[in-house]
Backbone as a chain_set.jsonl record, in Angstrom:
{"seq": "XXXXXXXXXXXXXXXXXXXXXXXXXXXXXXXXXXXXXXXXXXXXXXXXXXXXXXXXXXXXXXXXXXXXXXXXXXXXXXXXXXXXXXXXXXXXXXXXXXXXXXXXXXXXXXXXXXXXXXXXXXXXXXXXXXXXXXXXXXXXXXXXXXXXXXXXXX", "coords": {"N": [[-15.429, -6.222, -3.961], [-15.779, -3.395, -1.916], [-13.668, -0.5, -1.641], [-12.4, 1.913, 0.479], [-10.463, 4.732, 1.174], [-10.277, 5.748, 3.812], [-11.0, 3.486, 5.302], [-8.884, 1.749, 4.694], [-6.764, 3.108, 5.914], [-7.639, 3.069, 8.532], [-7.885, 0.328, 9.188], [-5.823, -1.109, 7.975], [-6.353, -2.831, 5.967], [-6.865, -3.496, 2.562], [-9.593, -3.475, 1.13], [-10.448, -6.763, 0.759], [-7.88, -7.617, 1.085], [-4.994, -8.175, 3.084], [-2.143, -7.984, 5.266], [-0.53, -11.009, 5.952], [-2.017, -12.886, 4.603], [-1.949, -15.903, 2.686], [-0.279, -16.704, -0.43], [-1.978, -18.187, -2.111], [-4.454, -17.538, -1.046], [-4.594, -14.819, -1.657], [-4.717, -14.87, -4.507], [-7.071, -16.305, -4.766], [-8.915, -14.511, -3.695], [-8.665, -12.108, -5.253], [-7.919, -12.815, -7.794], [-5.58, -13.872, -10.434], [-2.306, -12.328, -10.573], [-1.446, -9.358, -12.51], [1.198, -9.06, -13.296], [4.309, -10.517, -12.146], [7.099, -10.48, -9.839], [10.422, -10.304, -8.361], [11.816, -12.699, -8.384], [14.435, -15.16, -8.448], [17.371, -17.169, -9.127], [17.675, -18.501, -6.79], [15.29, -18.008, -5.412], [12.518, -19.184, -6.537], [9.783, -18.817, -6.555], [7.623, -16.056, -7.067], [8.031, -12.983, -5.262], [6.611, -10.717, -5.398], [3.466, -9.653, -6.328], [1.768, -8.022, -8.821], [-0.938, -5.881, -9.321], [-2.405, -3.848, -11.356], [-1.954, -0.695, -10.073], [-1.21, -1.608, -7.631], [1.0, -3.35, -5.491], [1.627, -6.464, -4.107], [3.393, -7.809, -1.526], [5.386, -10.623, -0.643], [7.012, -12.632, 1.813], [10.353, -14.054, 1.602], [10.796, -17.283, 0.219], [8.758, -20.042, -0.647], [6.371, -20.448, 0.796], [5.854, -18.28, 2.346], [3.836, -15.763, 3.887], [1.822, -12.89, 2.837], [3.496, -9.856, 3.284], [3.345, -7.185, 2.926], [1.584, -4.388, 1.486], [1.605, -2.264, -1.223], [1.154, 0.844, -2.76], [1.495, 3.084, -5.25], [0.546, 6.404, -5.748], [-1.099, 7.259, -8.648], [-0.272, 9.79, -11.069], [-1.883, 10.97, -13.122], [-4.169, 9.468, -13.516], [-6.957, 7.508, -12.297], [-6.803, 5.338, -9.43], [-5.682, 2.084, -10.076], [-6.822, -1.02, -9.335], [-7.136, -4.572, -8.528], [-9.741, -6.083, -10.515], [-11.786, -7.132, -8.883], [-11.86, -5.461, -6.723], [-13.369, -2.492, -5.83], [-13.021, 0.916, -6.013], [-14.453, 3.176, -3.902], [-14.211, 5.509, -2.401], [-11.635, 7.769, -2.431], [-10.052, 10.154, -1.523], [-7.582, 11.438, -1.349], [-4.88, 12.395, -3.408], [-2.103, 11.924, -5.704], [0.707, 13.9, -4.928], [-0.6, 15.502, -3.092], [-0.404, 17.955, -0.553], [1.251, 17.767, 2.683], [-0.229, 19.119, 4.625], [-2.879, 18.958, 3.708], [-3.257, 16.181, 3.79], [-2.92, 15.717, 6.541], [-5.145, 17.135, 7.457], [-7.191, 15.533, 6.388], [-6.73, 13.121, 7.798], [-7.169, 14.028, 10.446], [-9.856, 14.881, 10.281], [-11.125, 12.428, 9.999], [-10.574, 11.246, 12.396], [-8.189, 9.805, 12.735], [-5.352, 8.662, 14.278], [-1.973, 9.731, 14.09], [1.554, 10.042, 13.416], [4.314, 12.129, 12.657], [7.18, 11.409, 10.882], [10.629, 11.167, 9.91], [12.047, 9.359, 7.248], [14.816, 7.421, 7.484], [17.586, 7.996, 5.42], [16.055, 8.122, 3.091], [14.817, 10.53, 2.855], [12.146, 10.999, 2.868], [8.936, 11.759, 4.251], [6.871, 10.268, 6.674], [3.552, 9.445, 7.586], [2.399, 7.751, 10.258], [-0.071, 5.523, 10.916], [-2.246, 3.955, 13.305], [-2.988, 1.516, 12.262], [-0.848, 0.437, 10.971], [-0.552, 1.466, 8.515], [1.112, 3.493, 6.169], [1.562, 6.677, 4.926], [3.396, 7.947, 2.429], [5.614, 10.544, 1.595], [7.068, 12.514, -1.028], [10.281, 14.096, -1.702], [9.614, 16.737, -2.132], [7.476, 17.108, -0.538], [5.008, 16.19, -1.323], [2.248, 13.897, -1.508], [3.018, 10.534, -2.099], [2.914, 7.646, -1.91], [1.209, 4.749, -0.551], [1.67, 2.491, 2.05], [1.33, -0.608, 3.628], [2.423, -2.623, 6.147], [5.568, -4.016, 7.027], [7.926, -2.048, 8.998], [9.713, -0.526, 7.378], [9.193, 0.936, 4.227], [8.997, -0.331, 0.845], [11.834, 0.187, -1.288], [11.607, 2.363, -3.892]], "CA": [[-15.426, -5.669, -2.625], [-15.598, -1.95, -1.913], [-12.459, 0.015, -1.01], [-12.407, 3.325, 0.862], [-9.168, 5.091, 1.751], [-10.377, 5.866, 5.266], [-10.997, 2.134, 5.861], [-7.52, 1.226, 4.576], [-5.951, 3.76, 6.934], [-8.143, 2.686, 9.848], [-7.764, -1.108, 9.47], [-4.673, -1.743, 7.345], [-6.862, -3.754, 4.949], [-7.253, -2.922, 1.281], [-10.714, -4.351, 0.813], [-10.272, -8.096, 1.341], [-6.451, -7.929, 1.172], [-4.308, -7.725, 4.291], [-0.88, -8.641, 5.6], [-0.716, -12.306, 6.59], [-2.649, -13.824, 3.682], [-1.095, -16.772, 1.863], [-0.35, -16.428, -1.868], [-3.174, -18.819, -2.662], [-5.613, -16.761, -0.604], [-4.611, -13.575, -2.436], [-5.236, -15.141, -5.854], [-8.468, -16.721, -4.63], [-9.717, -13.328, -3.401], [-8.648, -11.055, -6.282], [-7.53, -13.353, -9.086], [-4.14, -13.935, -10.705], [-1.704, -11.005, -10.756], [-1.141, -8.901, -13.869], [2.608, -9.421, -13.466], [4.984, -10.949, -10.922], [8.51, -10.115, -9.787], [11.149, -10.704, -7.168], [12.298, -14.071, -8.494], [15.856, -15.329, -8.747], [17.716, -18.593, -9.195], [17.501, -19.04, -5.438], [13.878, -17.872, -5.038], [11.796, -19.45, -7.766], [8.417, -18.274, -6.445], [7.663, -14.594, -7.031], [7.766, -12.338, -3.982], [5.786, -9.543, -5.676], [2.342, -9.77, -7.263], [1.331, -6.673, -9.202], [-2.309, -5.742, -9.82], [-2.567, -2.431, -11.67], [-1.031, 0.147, -9.293], [-0.99, -2.269, -6.34], [1.975, -4.429, -5.37], [1.458, -7.299, -2.924], [4.709, -8.379, -1.225], [5.444, -11.843, 0.145], [8.335, -12.93, 2.341], [11.105, -14.999, 0.769], [10.389, -18.67, 0.44], [7.524, -20.319, -1.351], [5.166, -20.5, 1.621], [5.771, -17.083, 3.189], [2.611, -15.001, 3.653], [1.901, -11.482, 2.456], [4.133, -9.04, 4.322], [3.167, -5.77, 2.642], [0.773, -3.884, 0.378], [2.224, -1.006, -1.644], [0.382, 1.49, -3.805], [1.926, 4.432, -5.643], [-0.567, 7.201, -6.242], [-0.842, 7.669, -10.028], [-0.347, 11.235, -11.256], [-2.894, 11.485, -14.039], [-5.287, 8.555, -13.668], [-7.475, 6.998, -11.035], [-6.077, 4.176, -8.929], [-6.044, 0.82, -10.705], [-6.738, -2.157, -8.43], [-7.72, -5.762, -9.155], [-11.142, -5.859, -10.869], [-12.696, -7.512, -7.8], [-11.866, -4.387, -5.738], [-13.972, -1.294, -6.399], [-12.717, 2.115, -5.228], [-15.63, 4.013, -3.676], [-13.775, 6.816, -1.894], [-10.18, 7.892, -2.365], [-9.988, 11.608, -1.639], [-6.212, 11.943, -1.445], [-4.282, 12.098, -4.701], [-0.653, 12.124, -5.816], [1.175, 15.275, -4.779], [-1.326, 16.248, -2.055], [0.531, 18.425, 0.47], [1.111, 17.173, 4.003], [-1.298, 19.798, 5.371], [-4.159, 18.383, 3.272], [-3.317, 14.821, 4.309], [-3.149, 15.838, 7.987], [-6.546, 17.52, 7.61], [-7.994, 14.336, 6.111], [-6.574, 12.201, 8.926], [-7.835, 14.627, 11.598], [-11.304, 14.853, 10.033], [-11.606, 11.064, 10.176], [-10.191, 10.759, 13.72], [-7.102, 8.83, 12.607], [-4.129, 9.065, 14.961], [-0.784, 9.603, 13.26], [2.741, 10.782, 13.833], [5.134, 12.567, 11.534], [8.547, 10.938, 11.063], [11.517, 11.173, 8.744], [12.513, 8.039, 6.889], [16.27, 7.498, 7.366], [18.22, 7.723, 4.147], [15.187, 8.313, 1.932], [14.399, 11.917, 2.794], [10.696, 11.055, 2.777], [8.234, 11.898, 5.515], [5.825, 9.261, 6.785], [2.532, 9.505, 8.621], [2.174, 6.386, 10.716], [-1.381, 5.338, 11.519], [-2.295, 2.781, 14.192], [-3.224, 0.314, 11.462], [0.417, 0.124, 10.295], [-0.559, 2.09, 7.19], [2.014, 4.634, 6.075], [1.44, 7.552, 3.773], [4.771, 8.345, 2.165], [5.715, 11.784, 0.838], [8.32, 12.696, -1.756], [11.174, 15.124, -1.162], [8.955, 18.048, -2.247], [6.391, 17.155, 0.435], [3.75, 15.745, -1.914], [1.895, 12.507, -1.271], [3.612, 9.671, -3.114], [2.461, 6.262, -1.881], [0.619, 4.146, 0.64], [2.273, 1.196, 2.34], [0.873, -1.293, 4.835], [3.274, -3.786, 6.381], [6.749, -3.842, 7.883], [8.259, -0.667, 9.319], [10.312, 0.145, 6.232], [8.476, 0.76, 2.964], [9.908, -0.783, -0.207], [12.57, 1.236, -1.989], [11.159, 2.517, -5.281]], "C": [[-15.095, -4.177, -2.715], [-14.35, -1.536, -1.137], [-12.627, 1.51, -0.766], [-11.067, 3.624, 1.541], [-9.239, 5.151, 3.273], [-10.362, 4.484, 5.925], [-9.611, 1.504, 5.795], [-6.657, 1.802, 5.699], [-6.371, 3.35, 8.346], [-7.809, 1.239, 10.183], [-6.487, -1.755, 8.942], [-5.074, -2.75, 6.278], [-7.252, -2.978, 3.703], [-8.366, -3.81, 0.742], [-10.526, -5.672, 1.529], [-8.803, -8.47, 1.519], [-5.847, -7.372, 2.456], [-3.026, -8.534, 4.491], [-1.194, -9.931, 6.355], [-1.397, -13.33, 5.7], [-1.603, -14.664, 2.956], [-1.259, -16.381, 0.397], [-1.645, -16.961, -2.474], [-4.427, -18.053, -2.259], [-5.726, -15.456, -1.386], [-5.199, -13.834, -3.811], [-6.687, -15.614, -5.812], [-9.376, -15.505, -4.441], [-9.796, -12.343, -4.564], [-8.196, -11.539, -7.658], [-6.023, -13.37, -9.282], [-3.573, -12.536, -10.927], [-1.503, -10.672, -12.227], [0.285, -9.281, -14.235], [3.159, -9.856, -12.116], [6.44, -10.511, -10.983], [9.156, -10.656, -8.525], [11.642, -12.14, -7.191], [13.793, -14.069, -8.798], [16.126, -16.828, -8.877], [17.492, -19.253, -7.842], [16.031, -19.046, -5.026], [13.028, -17.984, -6.303], [10.356, -18.94, -7.741], [8.513, -16.763, -6.378], [7.352, -14.054, -5.636], [6.928, -11.076, -4.15], [4.716, -9.925, -6.689], [1.887, -8.353, -7.558], [-0.057, -6.737, -9.843], [-2.531, -4.265, -10.118], [-1.51, -1.619, -10.934], [-0.642, -0.481, -7.963], [0.081, -3.343, -6.456], [1.737, -5.141, -4.047], [2.783, -8.02, -2.7], [4.572, -9.616, -0.34], [6.867, -12.012, 0.655], [9.036, -13.93, 1.443], [10.737, -16.422, 1.157], [9.001, -18.885, -0.137], [6.261, -20.281, -0.52], [4.987, -19.257, 2.487], [4.51, -16.282, 2.855], [2.889, -13.575, 3.177], [2.496, -10.68, 3.607], [3.987, -7.545, 4.04], [2.279, -5.516, 1.439], [1.302, -2.505, 0.039], [1.462, -0.437, -2.834], [0.947, 2.877, -4.054], [0.721, 5.159, -6.195], [-0.257, 7.637, -7.672], [-1.054, 9.17, -10.194], [-1.557, 11.679, -12.062], [-4.102, 10.575, -14.221], [-5.833, 8.178, -12.303], [-6.7, 5.733, -10.667], [-6.607, 2.906, -9.592], [-5.759, -0.321, -9.729], [-7.251, -3.396, -9.151], [-9.209, -5.529, -9.428], [-12.138, -6.2, -9.76], [-12.746, -6.477, -6.682], [-12.366, -3.116, -6.407], [-13.699, -0.098, -5.482], [-13.973, 2.968, -5.129], [-15.246, 5.417, -3.215], [-12.262, 6.8, -1.781], [-9.866, 9.367, -2.568], [-8.584, 12.172, -1.772], [-5.589, 11.496, -2.758], [-2.778, 12.365, -4.664], [-0.328, 13.602, -5.699], [0.43, 16.088, -3.742], [-0.34, 16.69, -0.976], [0.237, 17.795, 1.841], [-0.017, 17.818, 4.799], [-2.67, 19.244, 4.985], [-4.328, 16.97, 3.812], [-3.592, 14.84, 5.811], [-4.601, 16.228, 8.255], [-7.481, 16.345, 7.399], [-7.934, 13.371, 7.29], [-7.298, 12.735, 10.156], [-9.349, 14.573, 11.461], [-11.885, 13.474, 10.31], [-11.166, 10.444, 11.514], [-9.103, 9.709, 13.7], [-5.837, 9.372, 13.266], [-2.931, 8.821, 14.052], [0.375, 10.322, 13.925], [3.55, 11.095, 12.584], [6.566, 12.144, 11.81], [9.323, 11.069, 9.773], [11.977, 9.743, 8.502], [14.017, 8.108, 6.662], [16.774, 7.129, 5.976], [17.364, 7.969, 2.918], [14.754, 9.769, 1.778], [12.898, 12.068, 2.68], [10.103, 11.189, 4.176], [7.083, 10.916, 5.543], [4.811, 9.663, 7.848], [2.25, 8.063, 9.014], [0.824, 6.32, 11.42], [-1.363, 4.071, 12.357], [-2.44, 1.473, 13.437], [-1.963, -0.208, 10.786], [0.407, 0.616, 8.859], [0.341, 3.309, 7.222], [1.723, 5.398, 4.794], [2.805, 8.182, 3.571], [4.772, 9.573, 1.261], [7.058, 11.857, 0.132], [9.109, 13.847, -1.148], [10.557, 16.516, -1.209], [7.776, 18.171, -1.283], [5.045, 16.758, -0.113], [3.509, 14.271, -1.658], [2.37, 11.641, -2.428], [3.002, 8.271, -3.107], [1.831, 5.902, -0.544], [1.273, 2.796, 0.824], [1.686, 0.661, 3.629], [1.773, -2.503, 5.001], [4.396, -3.476, 7.349], [7.086, -2.376, 8.033], [8.829, 0.088, 8.126], [9.482, -0.107, 4.985], [9.474, 0.316, 1.899], [10.6, 0.386, -0.874], [12.128, 1.251, -3.439], [11.681, 3.814, -5.809]], "O": [[-14.238, -3.763, -3.495], [-14.012, -2.134, -0.115], [-12.951, 2.271, -1.678], [-10.602, 2.854, 2.381], [-8.342, 4.649, 3.95], [-9.774, 4.322, 6.994], [-9.2, 0.806, 6.722], [-5.911, 1.074, 6.354], [-5.538, 3.293, 9.251], [-7.485, 0.934, 11.331], [-6.104, -2.829, 9.404], [-4.218, -3.452, 5.74], [-7.892, -1.93, 3.786], [-8.122, -4.763, 0.002], [-10.451, -5.713, 2.757], [-8.507, -9.538, 2.053], [-6.146, -6.25, 2.863], [-2.868, -9.626, 3.946], [-2.012, -9.946, 7.274], [-1.364, -14.523, 6.001], [-0.509, -14.187, 2.652], [-2.271, -15.789, 0.024], [-2.316, -16.276, -3.245], [-5.362, -17.933, -3.051], [-6.827, -15.035, -1.738], [-6.087, -13.102, -4.248], [-7.449, -15.343, -6.739], [-10.487, -15.474, -4.97], [-10.865, -11.797, -4.841], [-8.104, -10.741, -8.591], [-5.272, -12.936, -8.408], [-4.278, -11.653, -11.416], [-1.402, -11.558, -13.076], [0.551, -9.76, -15.337], [2.556, -9.598, -11.075], [6.955, -10.205, -12.059], [8.533, -11.364, -7.733], [11.863, -12.738, -6.138], [14.336, -13.102, -9.333], [15.216, -17.647, -8.75], [17.157, -20.435, -7.77], [15.575, -19.98, -4.366], [12.846, -17.014, -7.038], [9.776, -18.662, -8.791], [9.393, -16.232, -5.7], [6.514, -14.603, -4.921], [6.572, -10.432, -3.164], [5.013, -10.451, -7.762], [1.647, -7.57, -6.639], [-0.314, -7.518, -10.758], [-2.821, -3.498, -9.2], [-0.313, -1.821, -11.138], [0.185, 0.075, -7.241], [0.078, -4.143, -7.392], [1.653, -4.506, -2.996], [3.249, -8.754, -3.572], [3.758, -9.654, 0.582], [7.82, -11.585, 0.002], [8.399, -14.582, 0.616], [10.406, -16.7, 2.31], [8.166, -17.982, -0.105], [5.174, -20.099, -1.068], [4.052, -19.196, 3.285], [4.155, -16.137, 1.686], [4.034, -13.126, 3.126], [2.065, -10.802, 4.754], [4.453, -6.722, 4.828], [2.224, -6.313, 0.503], [1.434, -1.659, 0.924], [1.165, -1.148, -3.794], [0.89, 3.745, -3.183], [-0.033, 4.616, -7.003], [0.744, 8.317, -7.899], [-1.915, 9.754, -9.536], [-2.194, 12.673, -11.714], [-4.983, 10.892, -15.02], [-5.234, 8.494, -11.275], [-6.025, 5.14, -11.509], [-7.816, 2.682, -9.661], [-4.613, -0.559, -9.347], [-7.753, -3.291, -10.27], [-9.872, -4.845, -8.649], [-13.221, -5.618, -9.704], [-13.578, -6.587, -5.782], [-11.839, -2.71, -7.443], [-14.095, -0.099, -4.316], [-14.5, 3.428, -6.141], [-15.885, 6.397, -3.597], [-11.681, 5.936, -1.125], [-9.462, 9.781, -3.655], [-8.417, 13.287, -2.267], [-5.755, 10.348, -3.172], [-2.258, 12.954, -3.716], [-0.997, 14.449, -6.292], [0.773, 17.248, -3.515], [0.478, 15.887, -0.527], [-0.879, 17.352, 2.11], [-0.695, 17.136, 5.568], [-3.532, 19.079, 5.848], [-5.418, 16.598, 4.246], [-4.41, 14.06, 6.3], [-5.22, 15.705, 9.182], [-8.45, 16.175, 8.139], [-8.964, 12.861, 7.732], [-7.976, 11.973, 10.845], [-10.049, 14.255, 12.422], [-13.009, 13.358, 10.798], [-11.365, 9.25, 11.736], [-9.085, 8.816, 14.548], [-5.315, 10.411, 12.865], [-2.881, 7.824, 13.332], [0.199, 11.099, 14.863], [3.463, 10.39, 11.579], [7.117, 12.48, 12.858], [8.752, 11.082, 8.682], [12.262, 9.006, 9.446], [14.462, 8.788, 5.737], [16.427, 6.081, 5.432], [17.89, 8.02, 1.806], [14.368, 10.19, 0.687], [12.414, 13.17, 2.418], [10.713, 10.773, 5.16], [6.388, 10.747, 4.541], [5.19, 10.171, 8.904], [1.895, 7.247, 8.163], [0.614, 7.003, 12.422], [-0.527, 3.196, 12.127], [-2.045, 0.422, 13.942], [-2.024, -1.219, 10.086], [1.264, 0.228, 8.066], [0.334, 4.07, 8.19], [1.648, 4.816, 3.711], [3.309, 8.877, 4.454], [4.026, 9.637, 0.284], [8.059, 11.333, 0.621], [8.661, 14.49, -0.199], [10.927, 17.384, -0.419], [7.143, 19.224, -1.215], [4.027, 16.96, 0.551], [4.453, 13.483, -1.597], [2.152, 11.971, -3.594], [2.615, 7.757, -4.156], [1.912, 6.641, 0.437], [1.417, 2.036, -0.134], [1.559, 1.391, 4.612], [1.876, -3.325, 4.092], [4.213, -2.779, 8.347], [6.588, -1.544, 7.275], [8.455, 1.237, 7.893], [9.106, -1.247, 4.713], [10.673, 0.561, 2.037], [10.016, 1.461, -1.01], [12.264, 0.248, -4.139], [11.429, 4.156, -6.965]]}, "num_chains": 1, "name": "protein.A"}
């Protein structure tokens, strides 16, 4: 399935992946994860599936659906997604300044707001799709998150 950044920001979907999918649906759509995490003695099922640069988050409990998609922009390589997802357009890269990101959003008619993330010192652009573009303390683009209001702490 083809992936375009503008579509992710517009719809909140990363190709065929979106918040609300069951674990089984995620693996059926994109295959088994490269690695898993978020397990403990209390929570035996993983709450994080990792596919290349993409992390798929699930709520606690074995049957909880996907509650977030997280992607850190790699510094020196192209974005690595599950093999079933093909990146066709991804014009924003790690470290892109907020002015360039705002220009991209404006060019594509994507509504956003600029907010400070409490305690993290990061700035977020919030799009109607619940997609968030997260910036580091220096103001460079760092990651993309779709899901709950707070992005994962990394």
